[in-house]
N, C-alpha and C positions, 0 to 999 in steps of 0.2 A: 379279725376278718376285714375290717376297714380302718383307714386312718383319716381322721379329721385334723388337718394341719393347724387351722386357726379357729378360735371359738366362734368367729362370725361366719365361717364357711357353711354353705348350705348344700355342699356336696362332699362325699367322702371317697377315698381311693380304695378299691378292692385289693386286698393283699393275699387272698387265697390263691395258690397256684392253679387250682381248677376253676377259679372264678366263683360266682354266686349262682345258685340254682333258683329258678322261679319257684315261689312258694316257701322258700326258706325265710328266716327272720333275722334281722339285725336289731337287737333290743325290741322295740315295739313297732319296727318298720317291716312290713311284708314286702319281700322282693317280688316285683311284678314281672320280671323277665330275666333270662340268663344275662349275666354281666361278666365279661372277661376280667382276668387279673389285670390290674393297673388302670382299669377304667373307672369312671365316676358313677356313683349312685346318688340320686337325689335324696337328701335328708329331710326335705319338706315339700309340700305341694307348691309348685311354682306356676303362676299364671303367665299367660303370654305377655312378654315384655318385662317380666321380672328379672332382676339381676341374678346371674349365676356367679357365686363367690367361691374362690379358692385362694389360698395364701392370704386370706383377709382382703383380697382385691377383686374387683369386678373383672371377670375374664370374658363376659359376654352377656347376652340376654336371651331368655327362653323364646324361641321362635313360635312356640305353641304351648299349650298347657302341659306341664310335666308333673305327674303324680309322685309323691314320696315313694321311694323304692324302685323308681324307674332308672333306666340307663340314660345317662347324660352324655351326649356325643356330638360329633360334627353336624349330624342331621337335624338336631333340635336346639342348637345354640347359634345365635348370630353374634359375630364378634363386636366388641366395643371399639370405639374410636381410639386412635393413638393419642397420647398426650400431645398437646400443642406446645412445641418447644419454646416459643416466645412467651408463653404464659408461666413458665417455670421460673421461680425466683432464683437469682444467682447468688443469694446470700448463703454462705456455708452454714450448715446446721451444727448442732451440738454433738460432739463425738467423744465418747468416754475413753480416756487415756488408759492404756494397759501397761503393766510393768514390763520393762525390757527383759529379754531372756539372755543370759550370759553363760558362756562355757561350752556352747555347742559347736562342734567342729566337723569337718570332713577332710578327706585327703584328695586334694585337687592339683591341677597343673597351673602354676603361676605363669602369666604372660607378661611381656615387656610393657604392655599398655595398662597394666594394673588389673586386668580381668583375670578370671580363674576358669579353667576348663575342667570338665568332668570326664572328658575323653581326650586322647592325644591322637589326632587325626590329620593325615595329609589330605587336604582338599585341593582338587584341581578344578578350577572354574573354567567357564567358557564364555565367549563374547557373542556367539551367534549359534542358532539352532543347526546350521549346516555341519558343524563339527561334532554333533552329539554322538553319532555312531562311531566316529573315530575315537572320541574320548572314552566311550564304553569299552572299546577294544584295548585302549591304552591302560585303563584301570584294571581290566581283566589280566593283562600281562604283568602289570606291576604286582598285583596281589599274588600271582602264581610264582613269579620269578624273583622279585625283590623283597617283598614284605617279610617273608620268613627270615631274612637276614637282620631284621630290625625288631627284636622282641618287645621293645618298649613303645612301639607305635601300634595303636589299636586297630587302625583301619585306613584304607584309602578310599576316598569318596569323590565321585565325579559330579560336579554341579552342572547338570544339563537343563535346558529350558527351550521354549519356543519363541524366543525373542532375538533381537539383534539386527534383523534386516527385514525389508518389506514392511517397515513400520514408519510412522511419522516421528522420527527420532527427536525432533525439536518441538513437538507439540507440548502444550503445558502439562498434559497428563502423563507424558513420557517420563517425568521425574520419578514416578512411582516405581516402575520396573527397574529403572536405572539405579536408583538409590537402594532398592531392594538387593540387587546383585552386589553392589558395592558393600553393603553392610553384612550380607551373608559371608563375604570373604573375611569379615572381621569377627565372626562368631568366636567366642572364647575357646571352643573345642577344636579350633584349627590352629592354635598356637602362634598366631601372628605371622604365619608363613603363607605366602600367596603364590600360586602358580596358575597361569591362565593359558588356555589353548584357544587361539583365534584362527580365522581363515585368512584374512588379509585384505578383503575388499568390503567387509561388512560396515554397516552404518554405526553400530555400537563398537567404537574402537576400545580395546582393552584399557587404554588410558582413562576412559570415562568411568570405569569401575575400580580404578586404583588411584590412590593419592600419588602426588608427584614423587614422594619418597619411595613408595612401593614400586612405582614404575622404574626407578633407578635400581632398587635393591633386590627385586625379586624377578622371577622367571616368567617371561612371556614368549610363547612359541607360535609362529604363524605357519599354517600348513602351506601357504603359497610362497614361503621363503625359497628363493631361487637356488640356494645352496643345497636344498633337500631334493633328492631324486627318488621318486617312488614312495609307495606307502610304507615300506619297511623302514626306510630312512627316517620318515616322519615319526613313526612310532618309536624308533630307537632314540631319536633326539628328545622326544618327550620323556622317555624312560631315563635318559641320562640326567635331565633336569630334576626329575622326581628323585633320583638316587641321591643327589646332593641335598635335597630338602629332607629326605628321610634320615640322612646322617645327622642333620641338625635336630630333628624332632626326637630321634632315638636317645639323645643325651638328656632329655627331660625326665624328671621323676616326680611322683606325687609328693606333696608337702602338706603338712597340717595347716588348714585354712579355716578361718572362722565362718560360721554359718551366714554371716553377713555377705559373703561372696557368692551365695546362691542367687541365681536368676531363674525363676521358675515361671514358665509359661503355662497357662491353664486354658483348657478347651473341652467342649463336649461334642459328641457326635453319635448318631444312632440313638438319640435320646428317647426316653420313655417317660411315663408318668412318675416313675420313682426317681428320676434324675434330680428333681428338685426336693426330694424327701431324704435321700440317702447320699448319693454320689457327690453332688455339688455342695451340699452343706458340709460334708466331711472335708472336701477340698478347700472350702472356705475357711474351715477351722485350721487346717494346715497352713493356709496362706497367712492367717493371723499370726501363727507361731513364727513363720519365716520372717514376717515384717517385724515382729517383736524382737527377733534375734538380729535385726539390723539388715536383713536381706531384702531381696526384691521379688515381688510376685506380680504378674500382670494377667489380666483377662481381656477378651477380645469379642469378635463376632457382633458387629453393629446391629444387624437385624434381629439378633436374639437378646439384645438389651434395650432396643429402641423403645419398647412399650413399658419399660421400667425406668425411663429417663428421670421421672419425677422422684424416684427413690435414690438415684445415683448422684444427681447434681448437688443435693444438699451435703453429700459426703466429700465434695471437693475441698481441698485444704485451703483454697483461697479463691477469690473471684476470677482470677486469670485462668485457673484450672477449670473452673465451671464454664467459662466462656469457650475454652478450647474443646471441652466435651460437647457442648451444644453445637459448635462449629462442625465437628466431625460428623455428628448425627445429621445435621442439615445437609452436609456435602453428600452423604450417602442417600438421603431422601431424594436429592436432585439427580444423583446417578441412577437410581431406580426409575424415577419418572422418565428420564431420557431414554431408557430402554423399554418404556411402556409397561413397567411393573411397579409393584409396591410391596410392602412388608408381608402381605398375605401369601406371597410366593414361597416363603421360607419353609413352613412345615412340610416334611416329606411324607410319603405314604407310610413309611415305617414309623415315623413319629406318631401319626394318627392311629396306626394299628397298636401302638404301645400306650395309647390312652390320652395323648395330647390333642386337645380339640382345636386349638388355634395358636397363632404366634404370641398372643398375649399370655396365655397360660405357660407357653414355652419360655417366654422372657422372665416371668416371675420365678421360675425355677432356675433359669440360667444365671441370674445375677447372684444366686446363693453362693456360687463359687468365688465371688469377690470378697467373702468374709465380711468384716465389720470395720476395717481400718480406713483412715482417710485416704482419698485418692490424691496422690501428690503430683501426678503429671498425666498428660494425655499425649499420645504419639499418633501422628498421621501414618498411613500405610507406608512401610518401608523404612521408617525412621528407627534410630537406635537409641536405647535408653541412656540417659545421662544422670539419673538420680537413683537413689535407693528408696524402697518403700512400695506401696501398692500403686499400680498404674493401669491405665486403660490404653491398650494398643488397638487402634481402629483397623479392623480387617473385615472382609466378607466372612460369612459363616461357613462357606465351603471348606471342608476339613483340611485339605492339603494346601489350599491357598492361604488359609489362616495359619497353618503350621509353618509354611514357608516364610510368611511375614513375621512370625514370632521368632524364627531362627535369625532373621535379619535384625530383629529388635535386640537380640543378644542372649536369648535363654540358653542356659546350660543343662537344664533338666525340664522335662515336659510332663505335665499331668493331663491325661486324656480320659474323660468320663464317658462311659457308654452303657446304654440299657438294652438296646436291641442286639448289640455286638458288632464289632468291626475289627478286622486285622490290621488296622492303622499302625504304621511304624515309620520312623524317620531315621536315616543313617547318621546324620550329624549329631543327634542328641538322644540320650536314653529316654524312652517314652514309657512312663508308668501308666498302664491301663487299669482303670478303676471300674469295676462292674457295679451297677446300681441295684441289681437284684441277685440273690444267691443262686437262683435257678440258672442264670447265665454264667455266673462265676464257676459253678460246679460243672456245667456242661462244657464250658471252655476253660477247663482247669489249667491247660497249658498255654492259654492265650491271654488270660486276665491275671494281673499282678496283685490286685487288692480287691477284696470283697466288701464293698460298703453296704451291701444288702443285709449284713449281720445286724444292722440297726433294727430290722424287722424280724429276721429269723432267730436271732439270738438275744434280742433286746439289749444290744450293746448301746452304750451311751455315746452321743456325738463327740463329746470331749475326749473320750477314750480312743475312738477311732481316728480322730484328728491327730492326736499324739502319735498313734501307731503309724499313720501315713507320714508324718513329719520325720519320724525315725527311719522309715523306709527310704525317704528322699535322701537322707544323709548317707545311708548305706549304699544306695545306687550311685550317688555322686562320688563316693569314695572308690567305686569299682569293686566293692565287696559283694554286691548282689547284681546279677545280670537280669535285665528285664526280658520278658517273653519275646518281644519283637526282635531284640538283638540275638537271643539264644536261637530263635528259629530263622533268623535272616530275613525277616519280613520288613523290608524297607521300600516304601513307595517313592515314586519320583516327586521332586519338588514341582510346584506349580505357581508361576508368577501371576500376579494380579496386574493386568494391563488394561486400564480403562480408556486408553488412547486409540486413535484410528490406525488401521492398517492401510497400506498404500498399494 
């Protein structure tokens, strides 16, 4: 009926779908009031100012007296202070070495740059928001008229955004959206083929999101090209360029690749109190297996790990990685302050309705998705991975901003944990959606790909579900299993992170 995660916890999480009724008993504790599923019940009498402990960590302080058996929620818990970043030792802690995993493979698309795709997609990027509507029309025509002729190409995706002009293009912060677009073009699922649609007068010239080699070798089309007369000629010119690239991509075939070529981005959204009990721990176990197999897994969402910084820094593989992690957390603190906000802005109404009291509690559950391996690198927003192993990719916690930056970082499979439920999906990568509770997974039977709630409803072991998820990742990466978002065509727009000024 309740779960006490750590022996030091003085609150438990209600697991009954109908919640707890006033007057019922949990062992020798009398339930004082109705408590919804996923919410916290006090396991002891707490005086005003007493620590409220979950995950073995202080998530806040009782703002008044709380009797054992009472509902513990946002109204009677004051948040604890965030860890002081300068007080966290930069010395790496002891990390237990795990035996490597060998022999695990998937069928992927090998690229010239050494990366491996899990999809074979023609991506058409754009240099400015002005061409977005045109690009959407171009993609629609290509899918209807050209794509059926190329059976080995999975999809055609337009990379649209709200950047490129009306911005301070040379401001220091402009590097973030610019390198994000540059590295999205290099995502492994796009096969190292780049096509860009521009306007012609924008501040963000296509050359700034392409390397010099790409500018020579690949296709850039400007709508303002004086040789193009009328919309129909512009669209046809784009389709002609796309046709040539589709011919190249259609020659590609899946090959047997080691699991070390997996690059798995991990995120949670629509979180509830079970996210840190089921969904994220299962993902963390799968992440450990990916890293043991020589692959790459990364987690993100700065505001959702900030309050667990003291747990993450000791996992850095060396002092430089620890310093990079602290630097990114400090940068985001300053970004929030400049906007008149702080970390308390993070939890959503849905998070709170799902039992999460504050961002501290949310952070303690969020970092569970990182597993237990050493953190070998930290990336700033928009950067691309250069190493294998577990990494932290600094991003906002906003779902689609985070997902966009993780695409830029180079993920070829996406794990997305949700407790409240969201139809989140991204066209460039397969998104495996993991439900934290079986009620959601059963109601959304055709939207959720993996039910982590079975830890509670079926008493499944974390180790078992971690292996199940790892095997599902290999099947999805091989194209043998289609995720719900792809099957239903639920693909949301990408969303650039632009901390710079508009003009």
